[in-house]
N, CA and C atoms as an extended XYZ file, in Angstrom:
426
Properties=species:S:1:pos:R:3:atomname:S:1:resname:S:1:resid:I:1 pbc="F F F"
N         0.894       -1.112        0.131 N   MET     1
C        -0.038       -0.071       -0.042 CA  MET     1
C         1.061        0.881        0.017 C   MET     1
N         0.466        1.875       -0.814 N   GLY     2
C         1.960        3.192       -1.315 CA  GLY     2
C         0.967        4.168       -0.438 C   GLY     2
N         2.015        5.270       -0.031 N   HIS     3
C         1.261        7.069        0.239 CA  HIS     3
C         1.426        7.767       -0.578 C   HIS     3
N         0.396        8.043       -0.206 N   ARG     4
C        -0.424        9.520       -1.466 CA  ARG     4
C         0.493       10.478       -1.329 C   ARG     4
N         0.825       11.836       -2.138 N   ASP     5
C         1.107       12.559       -1.518 CA  ASP     5
C        -0.061       13.806       -1.000 C   ASP     5
N         0.533       14.381       -0.030 N   PRO     6
C        -1.094       15.064        0.824 CA  PRO     6
C        -0.999       15.834       -0.022 C   PRO     6
N         0.236       16.855       -0.863 N   ARG     7
C        -0.271       17.863       -1.885 CA  ARG     7
C        -1.390       17.868       -2.561 C   ARG     7
N        -1.187       16.713       -3.421 N   GLN     8
C        -2.499       16.350       -3.906 CA  GLN     8
C        -4.025       15.784       -3.912 C   GLN     8
N        -3.893       16.206       -3.068 N   ARG     9
C        -5.309       16.564       -2.381 CA  ARG     9
C        -5.661       17.943       -2.440 C   ARG     9
N        -4.825       19.475       -2.467 N   ALA    10
C        -4.939       20.240       -2.257 CA  ALA    10
C        -5.195       20.678       -3.710 C   ALA    10
N        -4.956       19.993       -4.608 N   ARG    11
C        -4.917       20.626       -5.961 CA  ARG    11
C        -5.969       20.247       -6.705 C   ARG    11
N        -6.794       19.682       -6.589 N   GLY    12
C        -8.487       19.426       -7.020 CA  GLY    12
C        -8.396       18.383       -7.910 C   GLY    12
N        -9.247       18.086       -8.393 N   PRO    13
C        -9.338       17.472       -9.870 CA  PRO    13
C        -8.342       17.639      -10.770 C   PRO    13
N        -7.986       16.343      -11.463 N   SER    14
C        -7.070       15.511      -12.600 CA  SER    14
C        -8.264       16.793      -13.927 C   SER    14
N        -7.738       17.020      -15.339 N   GLN    15
C        -8.452       17.333      -16.010 CA  GLN    15
C        -9.233       16.148      -16.262 C   GLN    15
N        -8.088       15.287      -16.326 N   ARG    16
C        -8.989       13.626      -16.444 CA  ARG    16
C       -10.222       12.710      -15.817 C   ARG    16
N       -10.200       13.828      -14.329 N   GLN    17
C       -11.107       13.036      -13.988 CA  GLN    17
C       -12.434       14.268      -14.327 C   GLN    17
N       -12.307       15.462      -14.746 N   LEU    18
C       -13.102       16.249      -14.468 CA  LEU    18
C       -13.988       16.293      -16.192 C   LEU    18
N       -13.083       15.680      -16.705 N   ARG    19
C       -13.778       14.873      -18.658 CA  ARG    19
C       -13.999       13.827      -18.129 C   ARG    19
N       -13.861       12.951      -17.508 N   ALA    20
C       -14.681       11.764      -17.390 CA  ALA    20
C       -16.060       11.695      -16.235 C   ALA    20
N       -15.839       12.501      -15.222 N   GLY    21
C       -17.099       13.658      -14.907 CA  GLY    21
C       -17.764       13.666      -15.386 C   GLY    21
N       -18.107       14.910      -16.490 N   GLU    22
C       -18.768       15.376      -16.970 CA  GLU    22
C       -19.370       14.009      -18.290 C   GLU    22
N       -18.427       13.418      -18.815 N   LEU    23
C       -19.003       12.600      -19.482 CA  LEU    23
C       -20.055       11.559      -19.029 C   LEU    23
N       -19.447       11.010      -17.600 N   VAL    24
C       -20.650       10.180      -16.826 CA  VAL    24
C       -22.175       11.376      -16.249 C   VAL    24
N       -21.546       11.921      -15.918 N   ARG    25
C       -23.210       13.757      -15.571 CA  ARG    25
C       -24.093       13.239      -17.248 C   ARG    25
N       -22.879       13.609      -17.970 N   HIS    26
C       -24.286       13.825      -19.563 CA  HIS    26
C       -25.090       12.103      -19.365 C   HIS    26
N       -23.891       11.084      -19.370 N   ALA    27
C       -24.886        9.556      -19.432 CA  ALA    27
C       -25.552        9.547      -18.222 C   ALA    27
N       -25.534        9.765      -17.364 N   LEU    28
C       -26.778        9.500      -16.036 CA  LEU    28
C       -28.156       10.591      -16.434 C   LEU    28
N       -27.509       11.924      -16.945 N   ALA    29
C       -29.112       13.183      -17.091 CA  ALA    29
C       -29.997       12.276      -18.334 C   ALA    29
N       -28.898       11.985      -19.257 N   GLU    30
C       -29.739       11.330      -20.382 CA  GLU    30
C       -30.498        9.648      -19.706 C   GLU    30
N       -29.966        8.798      -19.127 N   VAL    31
C       -30.355        7.970      -18.286 CA  VAL    31
C       -31.719        8.395      -17.783 C   VAL    31
N       -32.140        8.478      -16.270 N   LEU    32
C       -32.598        9.732      -15.854 CA  LEU    32
C       -33.367       10.179      -16.535 C   LEU    32
N       -33.454       11.219      -17.909 N   THR    33
C       -34.664       11.675      -18.812 CA  THR    33
C       -35.262       10.530      -19.657 C   THR    33
N       -34.516        9.973      -20.208 N   ARG    34
C       -35.151        8.484      -21.225 CA  ARG    34
C       -35.367        7.566      -20.995 C   ARG    34
N       -34.634        7.044      -19.706 N   GLU    35
C       -35.194        5.427      -19.685 CA  GLU    35
C       -36.323        5.076      -18.805 C   GLU    35
N       -36.981        4.002      -18.838 N   GLU    36
C       -38.032        4.028      -17.907 CA  GLU    36
C       -37.375        3.368      -16.669 C   GLU    36
N       -37.226        4.126      -15.935 N   ILE    37
C       -37.086        3.687      -14.328 CA  ILE    37
C       -37.883        3.218      -13.374 C   ILE    37
N       -37.722        1.792      -13.047 N   HIS    38
C       -39.151        0.997      -12.215 CA  HIS    38
C       -38.468        1.086      -11.519 C   HIS    38
N       -38.692        2.326       -9.895 N   HIS    39
C       -39.093        2.742       -9.484 CA  HIS    39
C       -40.378        3.537       -8.651 C   HIS    39
N       -41.408        2.854       -7.817 N   GLU    40
C       -42.462        3.970       -7.579 CA  GLU    40
C       -41.995        5.416       -7.715 C   GLU    40
N       -41.252        5.459       -6.273 N   ASP    41
C       -40.466        6.864       -5.833 CA  ASP    41
C       -40.108        7.392       -6.603 C   ASP    41
N       -39.409        6.936       -7.966 N   LEU    42
C       -38.789        7.721       -9.119 CA  LEU    42
C       -39.731        7.734      -10.420 C   LEU    42
N       -40.892        7.657      -10.298 N   ALA    43
C       -41.748        8.089      -11.485 CA  ALA    43
C       -42.479        9.063      -11.432 C   ALA    43
N       -41.921        9.869      -12.518 N   GLY    44
C       -42.160       10.773      -12.749 CA  GLY    44
C       -41.808       12.090      -12.031 C   GLY    44
N       -40.403       11.762      -11.465 N   VAL    45
C       -39.400       12.996      -11.208 CA  VAL    45
C       -38.456       13.678      -11.857 C   VAL    45
N       -38.191       14.309      -12.205 N   ALA    46
C       -37.314       14.918      -12.785 CA  ALA    46
C       -36.289       15.444      -11.686 C   ALA    46
N       -34.990       15.276      -12.108 N   ILE    47
C       -33.915       14.558      -10.890 CA  ILE    47
C       -32.968       15.524      -12.551 C   ILE    47
N       -32.300       16.727      -11.678 N   THR    48
C       -31.344       17.391      -12.056 CA  THR    48
C       -29.468       16.751      -11.849 C   THR    48
N       -28.874       16.466      -12.461 N   VAL    49
C       -27.393       15.477      -12.279 CA  VAL    49
C       -26.736       17.314      -12.356 C   VAL    49
N       -26.358       17.832      -11.136 N   THR    50
C       -25.591       18.884      -11.094 CA  THR    50
C       -24.071       18.885      -10.912 C   THR    50
N       -23.512       17.686      -11.120 N   GLU    51
C       -21.644       17.160      -11.002 CA  GLU    51
C       -22.006       15.876      -10.385 C   GLU    51
N       -20.602       15.438      -11.047 N   VAL    52
C       -20.247       14.268      -10.654 CA  VAL    52
C       -18.815       14.423      -10.460 C   VAL    52
N       -18.311       13.868       -9.425 N   ALA    53
C       -16.509       13.788       -8.911 CA  ALA    53
C       -16.849       12.319       -8.814 C   ALA    53
N       -15.182       12.508       -9.882 N   LEU    54
C       -14.674       11.387      -10.074 CA  LEU    54
C       -13.661       11.020       -8.962 C   LEU    54
N       -13.499        9.369       -8.358 N   SER    55
C       -12.341        9.209       -7.662 CA  SER    55
C       -10.922        9.607       -8.516 C   SER    55
N        -9.986        9.517       -8.350 N   THR    56
C        -8.377        9.531       -8.818 CA  THR    56
C        -8.466        8.503       -9.704 C   THR    56
N        -9.235        7.021       -9.332 N   ASP    57
C        -8.890        5.707      -10.210 CA  ASP    57
C        -9.696        5.630      -11.059 C   ASP    57
N       -10.266        7.209      -10.839 N   LEU    58
C       -12.265        6.619      -12.104 CA  LEU    58
C       -13.149        5.373      -11.529 C   LEU    58
N       -12.842        4.778      -10.742 N   ARG    59
C       -13.722        4.147      -10.501 CA  ARG    59
C       -15.313        4.122       -9.142 C   ARG    59
N       -14.869        5.332       -8.606 N   GLN    60
C       -15.794        6.092       -7.422 CA  GLN    60
C       -16.140        7.153       -8.178 C   GLN    60
N       -18.095        7.198       -8.400 N   ALA    61
C       -18.566        8.258       -8.995 CA  ALA    61
C       -19.150        9.177       -8.151 C   ALA    61
N       -19.167       10.083       -7.326 N   THR    62
C       -19.965       10.617       -6.468 CA  THR    62
C       -21.284       12.003       -7.195 C   THR    62
N       -22.396       11.140       -7.223 N   CYS    63
C       -23.198       12.396       -8.309 CA  CYS    63
C       -23.852       12.917       -7.648 C   CYS    63
N       -23.989       14.163       -8.225 N   TYR    64
C       -24.487       15.340       -6.993 CA  TYR    64
C       -26.014       15.723       -7.871 C   TYR    64
N       -27.310       15.195       -7.012 N   ILE    65
C       -28.573       15.557       -7.614 CA  ILE    65
C       -29.713       16.701       -7.119 C   ILE    65
N       -30.688       16.769       -7.587 N   MET    66
C       -31.300       17.641       -7.151 CA  MET    66
C       -33.192       17.194       -7.629 C   MET    66
N       -34.004       17.117       -6.915 N   PRO    67
C       -35.049       17.189       -7.726 CA  PRO    67
C       -35.768       17.991       -7.913 C   PRO    67
N       -36.354       17.962       -9.356 N   LEU    68
C       -36.855       19.576       -9.668 CA  LEU    68
C       -38.059       19.744       -8.301 C   LEU    68
N       -37.953       21.051       -7.928 N   GLY    69
C       -38.742       21.571       -7.139 CA  GLY    69
C       -37.986       21.570       -5.464 C   GLY    69
N       -37.084       20.302       -5.625 N   GLY    70
C       -36.342       20.058       -4.241 CA  GLY    70
C       -37.265       19.347       -3.090 C   GLY    70
N       -38.313       18.658       -3.723 N   LYS    71
C       -39.193       17.886       -2.674 CA  LYS    71
C       -38.475       16.710       -2.388 C   LYS    71
N       -39.247       16.259       -1.392 N   ASP    72
C       -38.692       14.103       -1.087 CA  ASP    72
C       -37.479       13.866       -1.164 C   ASP    72
N       -36.374       14.886       -0.764 N   THR    73
C       -35.434       14.426       -1.448 CA  THR    73
C       -34.822       13.405       -0.931 C   THR    73
N       -35.012       13.119        0.764 N   ASP    74
C       -35.272       11.648        1.302 CA  ASP    74
C       -35.266       10.248        0.634 C   ASP    74
N       -36.430       10.645        0.466 N   LYS    75
C       -37.093        9.669       -0.481 CA  LYS    75
C       -36.367        8.879       -1.726 C   LYS    75
N       -35.805       10.163       -2.633 N   ILE    76
C       -35.546        9.994       -3.409 CA  ILE    76
C       -34.146        9.513       -3.652 C   ILE    76
N       -33.351       10.124       -2.957 N   LEU    77
C       -32.117        9.448       -2.722 CA  LEU    77
C       -31.809        7.675       -2.867 C   LEU    77
N       -32.541        7.485       -1.474 N   LYS    78
C       -32.844        6.033       -0.953 CA  LYS    78
C       -33.513        5.003       -2.178 C   LYS    78
N       -34.012        5.835       -3.335 N   ALA    79
C       -34.421        5.436       -4.337 CA  ALA    79
C       -33.420        5.009       -5.604 C   ALA    79
N       -32.759        6.459       -5.428 N   LEU    80
C       -31.466        6.705       -5.543 CA  LEU    80
C       -30.559        5.625       -6.038 C   LEU    80
N       -30.015        5.003       -4.252 N   HIS    81
C       -29.183        4.049       -3.782 CA  HIS    81
C       -29.742        2.979       -4.452 C   HIS    81
N       -31.007        2.487       -4.106 N   ARG    82
C       -31.577        1.083       -4.568 CA  ARG    82
C       -31.801        0.686       -6.063 C   ARG    82
N       -31.719        1.038       -7.438 N   VAL    83
C       -31.598        1.595       -8.403 CA  VAL    83
C       -30.291        1.668       -8.984 C   VAL    83
N       -29.197        2.218       -8.072 N   GLY    84
C       -27.823        2.610       -8.615 CA  GLY    84
C       -27.140        1.412       -9.661 C   GLY    84
N       -26.891        0.420       -8.904 N   PRO    85
C       -26.408       -0.826      -10.107 CA  PRO    85
C       -27.194       -0.688      -11.151 C   PRO    85
N       -28.315       -0.851      -11.808 N   TRP    86
C       -29.354       -0.512      -12.896 CA  TRP    86
C       -28.779        0.898      -13.655 C   TRP    86
N       -28.781        1.638      -13.355 N   LEU    87
C       -28.015        3.387      -13.101 CA  LEU    87
C       -27.004        2.881      -14.033 C   LEU    87
N       -25.744        2.730      -13.402 N   GLY    88
C       -24.419        2.461      -13.352 CA  GLY    88
C       -24.620        1.174      -14.557 C   GLY    88
N       -25.180        0.445      -14.836 N   GLY    89
C       -24.839       -0.238      -16.323 CA  GLY    89
C       -25.375        0.631      -17.410 C   GLY    89
N       -26.601        1.373      -17.228 N   GLN    90
C       -26.566        2.109      -18.248 CA  GLN    90
C       -25.838        3.203      -18.386 C   GLN    90
N       -25.425        3.576      -17.657 N   VAL    91
C       -24.348        4.581      -17.859 CA  VAL    91
C       -22.764        4.374      -18.981 C   VAL    91
N       -22.922        3.246      -18.385 N   ALA    92
C       -21.903        2.408      -18.952 CA  ALA    92
C       -21.481        1.639      -20.146 C   ALA    92
N       -23.382        1.944      -20.341 N   LYS    93
C       -23.366        1.044      -22.433 CA  LYS    93
C       -23.024        2.817      -22.898 C   LYS    93
N       -22.680        4.043      -22.185 N   ARG    94
C       -23.089        5.212      -23.094 CA  ARG    94
C       -21.753        5.731      -22.794 C   ARG    94
N       -20.882        5.770      -22.448 N   ILE    95
C       -19.341        5.737      -22.114 CA  ILE    95
C       -18.858        5.024      -22.250 C   ILE    95
N       -17.492        6.178      -22.876 N   SER    96
C       -15.787        4.967      -23.359 CA  SER    96
C       -14.834        5.066      -22.017 C   SER    96
N       -15.073        4.439      -20.775 N   LEU    97
C       -14.245        4.142      -19.910 CA  LEU    97
C       -14.001        3.154      -19.496 C   LEU    97
N       -12.570        2.658      -19.450 N   LYS    98
C       -11.805        1.427      -19.372 CA  LYS    98
C       -12.844        0.261      -18.438 C   LYS    98
N       -13.640        0.985      -17.263 N   PHE    99
C       -13.972        0.451      -15.782 CA  PHE    99
C       -15.497        1.533      -15.769 C   PHE    99
N       -16.333        1.060      -15.451 N   ALA   100
C       -17.831        1.837      -15.192 CA  ALA   100
C       -17.797        2.016      -13.685 C   ALA   100
N       -17.379        3.280      -13.452 N   PRO   101
C       -17.432        4.003      -11.703 CA  PRO   101
C       -18.872        3.187      -11.087 C   PRO   101
N       -18.899        2.900      -10.066 N   ARG   102
C       -19.438        2.665       -9.490 CA  ARG   102
C       -20.288        4.098       -8.607 C   ARG   102
N       -21.269        4.257       -8.719 N   LEU   103
C       -22.646        5.570       -8.735 CA  LEU   103
C       -23.189        5.519       -6.987 C   LEU   103
N       -22.320        6.107       -6.344 N   HIS   104
C       -22.900        7.000       -5.440 CA  HIS   104
C       -23.835        8.503       -5.215 C   HIS   104
N       -24.505        8.447       -4.461 N   PHE   105
C       -25.553       10.220       -4.886 CA  PHE   105
C       -25.323       11.018       -3.565 C   PHE   105
N       -25.323       12.330       -3.327 N   ARG   106
C       -26.134       13.483       -2.858 CA  ARG   106
C       -26.490       14.221       -3.399 C   ARG   106
N       -27.535       14.730       -1.989 N   ILE   107
C       -28.385       15.939       -2.763 CA  ILE   107
C       -27.688       17.312       -2.828 C   ILE   107
N       -27.242       17.519       -3.745 N   ASP   108
C       -26.448       18.840       -3.928 CA  ASP   108
C       -27.510       19.500       -3.057 C   ASP   108
N       -25.829       20.567       -2.419 N   GLY   109
C       -26.388       21.543       -0.956 CA  GLY   109
C       -26.415       22.836       -2.035 C   GLY   109
N       -25.839       22.843       -2.798 N   SER   110
C       -25.393       24.368       -3.527 CA  SER   110
C       -26.295       25.454       -4.146 C   SER   110
N       -27.813       25.065       -4.331 N   PHE   111
C       -29.345       25.809       -4.667 CA  PHE   111
C       -29.392       26.382       -3.421 C   PHE   111
N       -29.336       25.831       -2.100 N   ASP   112
C       -29.433       26.373       -1.097 CA  ASP   112
C       -29.096       26.980       -0.560 C   ASP   112
N       -27.540       27.138       -0.763 N   ASN   113
C       -26.132       27.449       -0.056 CA  ASN   113
C       -26.504       29.400       -1.355 C   ASN   113
N       -26.720       29.306       -2.386 N   ALA   114
C       -26.563       30.241       -3.039 CA  ALA   114
C       -28.336       30.943       -2.707 C   ALA   114
N       -29.186       30.160       -2.902 N   SER   115
C       -30.433       31.082       -2.237 CA  SER   115
C       -30.117       31.620       -0.840 C   SER   115
N       -29.631       30.766        0.104 N   HIS   116
C       -29.053       31.434        1.573 CA  HIS   116
C       -28.515       33.058        1.504 C   HIS   116
N       -27.351       32.653        0.324 N   ILE   117
C       -27.046       34.201        0.063 CA  ILE   117
C       -27.221       35.066       -0.614 C   ILE   117
N       -28.084       34.712       -1.206 N   ASP   118
C       -28.861       35.748       -1.509 CA  ASP   118
C       -29.831       36.080       -0.616 C   ASP   118
N       -30.631       35.570       -0.243 N   ASP   119
C       -31.469       36.308        0.669 CA  ASP   119
C       -30.570       36.906        2.078 C   ASP   119
N       -29.460       36.769        2.543 N   LEU   120
C       -28.769       37.539        3.109 CA  LEU   120
C       -28.495       39.150        2.375 C   LEU   120
N       -27.668       38.713        1.636 N   LEU   121
C       -26.808       39.945        0.454 CA  LEU   121
C       -28.842       40.921       -0.118 C   LEU   121
N       -30.088       40.419        0.365 N   ARG   122
C       -30.798       41.145        0.266 CA  ARG   122
C       -31.558       41.929        1.429 C   ARG   122
N       -31.118       41.630        2.539 N   ARG   123
C       -31.294       42.300        4.256 CA  ARG   123
C       -30.899       43.541        3.818 C   ARG   123
N       -31.937       44.574        4.831 N   GLU   124
C       -31.923       45.640        4.709 CA  GLU   124
C       -30.246       46.145        5.261 C   GLU   124
N       -30.565       45.763        6.281 N   ASP   125
C       -29.153       46.067        7.084 CA  ASP   125
C       -28.190       45.431        6.202 C   ASP   125
N       -27.812       44.857        5.231 N   VAL   126
C       -27.027       43.905        4.610 CA  VAL   126
C       -26.529       45.104        3.507 C   VAL   126
N       -27.483       45.551        3.221 N   ALA   127
C       -27.762       46.221        1.721 CA  ALA   127
C       -26.972       47.035        1.883 C   ALA   127
N       -27.322       47.907        3.031 N   SER   128
C       -27.404       49.215        3.708 CA  SER   128
C       -25.540       49.403        3.568 C   SER   128
N       -24.599       48.131        3.684 N   GLY   129
C       -23.342       48.658        3.859 CA  GLY   129
C       -22.711       48.116        2.362 C   GLY   129
N       -23.589       47.942        1.468 N   LEU   130
C       -22.657       47.482       -0.006 CA  LEU   130
C       -22.449       48.658       -0.286 C   LEU   130
N       -21.604       48.634       -0.999 N   VAL   131
C       -21.363       49.873       -1.911 CA  VAL   131
C       -21.646       49.523       -3.224 C   VAL   131
N       -22.221       50.131       -4.005 N   VAL   132
C       -22.966       50.564       -5.417 CA  VAL   132
C       -21.985       51.205       -6.412 C   VAL   132
N       -21.216       50.323       -7.187 N   HIS   133
C       -20.542       51.850       -7.834 CA  HIS   133
C       -20.542       51.612       -8.814 C   HIS   133
N       -21.366       53.089       -9.481 N   ASP   134
C       -21.877       52.775      -11.485 CA  ASP   134
C       -20.483       53.556      -11.679 C   ASP   134
N       -20.660       52.617      -12.980 N   LEU   135
C       -19.297       52.945      -13.440 CA  LEU   135
C       -19.641       53.600      -15.031 C   LEU   135
N       -20.761       53.788      -15.388 N   GLU   136
C       -21.575       55.339      -16.113 CA  GLU   136
C       -21.043       56.259      -15.784 C   GLU   136
N       -21.433       56.091      -14.737 N   ASN   137
C       -20.833       57.796      -14.076 CA  ASN   137
C       -20.010       58.198      -12.973 C   ASN   137
N       -19.053       57.413      -13.333 N   SER   138
C       -17.810       57.729      -12.582 CA  SER   138
C       -16.278       58.427      -13.414 C   SER   138
N       -16.150       59.184      -13.432 N   GLU   139
C       -15.124       59.889      -14.182 CA  GLU   139
C       -14.038       59.557      -14.327 C   GLU   139
N       -13.446       58.453      -13.932 N   ASP   140
C       -12.541       57.756      -14.357 CA  ASP   140
C       -12.429       56.596      -15.034 C   ASP   140
N       -13.269       55.969      -14.746 N   GLY   141
C       -13.990       54.578      -15.658 CA  GLY   141
C       -13.523       53.284      -14.873 C   GLY   141
N       -13.044       53.657      -13.830 N   ALA   142
C       -12.695       52.941      -13.063 CA  ALA   142
C       -13.427       52.003      -11.437 C   ALA   142
């Protein structure tokens, strides 16, 4: 068992991981929209795949998803875990990687975080502290 370079984690994903992640994301989104998934909790549910993060060996894929409307996320997440092996097989048919990655699903919290930040910025006490710089009316153009 070799030791990994601790700096590698700080660098972020490689270009290979990013490209392969996009391939998996597109394939998974296609499967979720076009295939008939035989699970009662997923019937008629529109699911957005926002990101797929692959491990360095490309064998594990963490799929960040958000159901349209953001309701019943726990129920949908459990259903996706149950049909995960079937979804992985369908994704494998659509991508050209040496190994089909094992899919893990997580709810994407970035929408909630962005909404929370937006709400904070709209608060009166915060908005009064923000300086709005009007480029058209500035004399020096900066």
